[in-house]
C-alpha positions in Angstrom: 0.1 0.2 0.1 1.0 3.5 -0.3 1.6 6.0 1.9 -1.3 8.3 0.2 -4.0 5.3 0.1 -2.8 4.7 4.5 -3.4 8.6 4.8 -6.8 8.1 3.0 -8.4 5.4 4.3 -7.6 7.2 8.2 -9.1 10.2 6.9 -12.3 8.9 5.7 -12.5 6.8 8.7 -12.2 9.8 11.2 -14.5 11.2 9.1 -17.0 8.6 8.9 -16.6 8.2 12.5 -17.6 11.9 13.2 -20.8 11.5 11.2 -21.9 8.5 12.1 -21.8 9.9 16.0 -23.3 13.3 15.1 -26.4 11.0 12.6 -26.1 8.7 16.0 -26.8 11.5 18.1 -29.2 13.6 16.0 -31.3 10.1 15.4 -32.0 9.5 19.0 -33.5 13.1 19.2 -35.6 12.6 16.3 -39.3 12.7 17.2 -39.9 9.0 15.3 -36.9 7.3 17.4 -38.5 3.9 17.3 -38.1 4.1 13.2 -34.7 5.6 13.8 -33.2 2.2 16.0 -31.4 0.4 12.9 -30.2 3.3 11.4 -28.7 4.7 15.6 -27.4 0.7 16.3 -25.7 0.6 13.0 -24.2 4.5 13.5 -22.8 2.8 16.3 -21.0 0.0 15.1 -19.9 1.7 11.9 -18.2 4.8 14.2 -16.2 1.5 16.5 -15.2 -0.2 13.9 -14.0 3.0 11.7 -12.4 4.0 15.2 -10.6 0.6 15.5 -9.1 0.9 12.0 -7.7 4.0 12.3 -5.6 2.1 15.0 -4.5 -0.9 13.0 -4.0 0.7 9.7 -2.1 3.4 11.4 -0.2 1.1 13.3 0.3 -1.1 10.6 -1.2 -4.2 11.6 -0.7 -7.5 10.2 -4.3 -8.0 10.5 -4.9 -4.2 9.0 -6.3 -5.7 5.4 -9.0 -7.6 7.4 -10.1 -5.1 9.9 -10.8 -3.0 6.1 -12.6 -5.8 4.6 -14.8 -5.5 8.1 -15.0 -1.6 8.1 -15.8 -2.0 4.4 -19.1 -4.4 4.5 -20.2 -2.3 8.0 -19.9 1.1 6.2 -21.7 0.0 3.3 -24.5 -1.2 5.2 -24.6 1.6 7.5 -24.6 3.9 4.9 -27.8 1.7 3.2 -29.6 2.2 6.0 -29.1 6.3 6.3 -29.6 6.5 2.9 -33.2 5.4 3.7 -33.6 8.4 6.0 -31.9 10.9 3.3 -34.8 13.4 4.4 -32.8 14.0 7.2 -29.8 16.1 6.1 -27.3 14.4 9.1 -28.2 10.8 7.4 -27.6 12.2 4.0 -24.3 13.4 5.6 -23.4 9.4 6.8 -24.4 8.1 4.0 -21.7 10.0 2.0 -18.9 9.6 4.8 -19.9 6.0 5.2 -19.8 5.1 0.9 -16.3 7.6 0.6 -15.2 5.1 3.5 -15.9 1.9 2.7 -14.6 2.7 -1.0 -11.0 3.6 0.8 -11.0 0.5 3.2 -11.6 -1.5 0.0 -8.5 -0.1 -1.6 -6.6 -1.0 1.5 -8.5 -4.6 2.1 -6.9 -5.6 -1.6 
């Protein structure tokens, strides 16, 4: 992997983590919070895997490719769920960040 791929992966994971945390918080405040439960769960899981992926990639772990594969799956799943709620600006931004992160992680995992 090139240094640029490492940098891009880390930056996209951090952005995704931030957007997922923001979306998580905004969804909890939604008047229809029960309808947002899958989005909320996936936001948490996605933020957590992105945080872990940053740690793994930044220390050049032997398992970085496998963690990035998992991050690709979780980010894609979270992005798809947020797309269902694209009438909410926070979900729209979150989906965009998730898909960009999934692409950066896909490049890291070969």
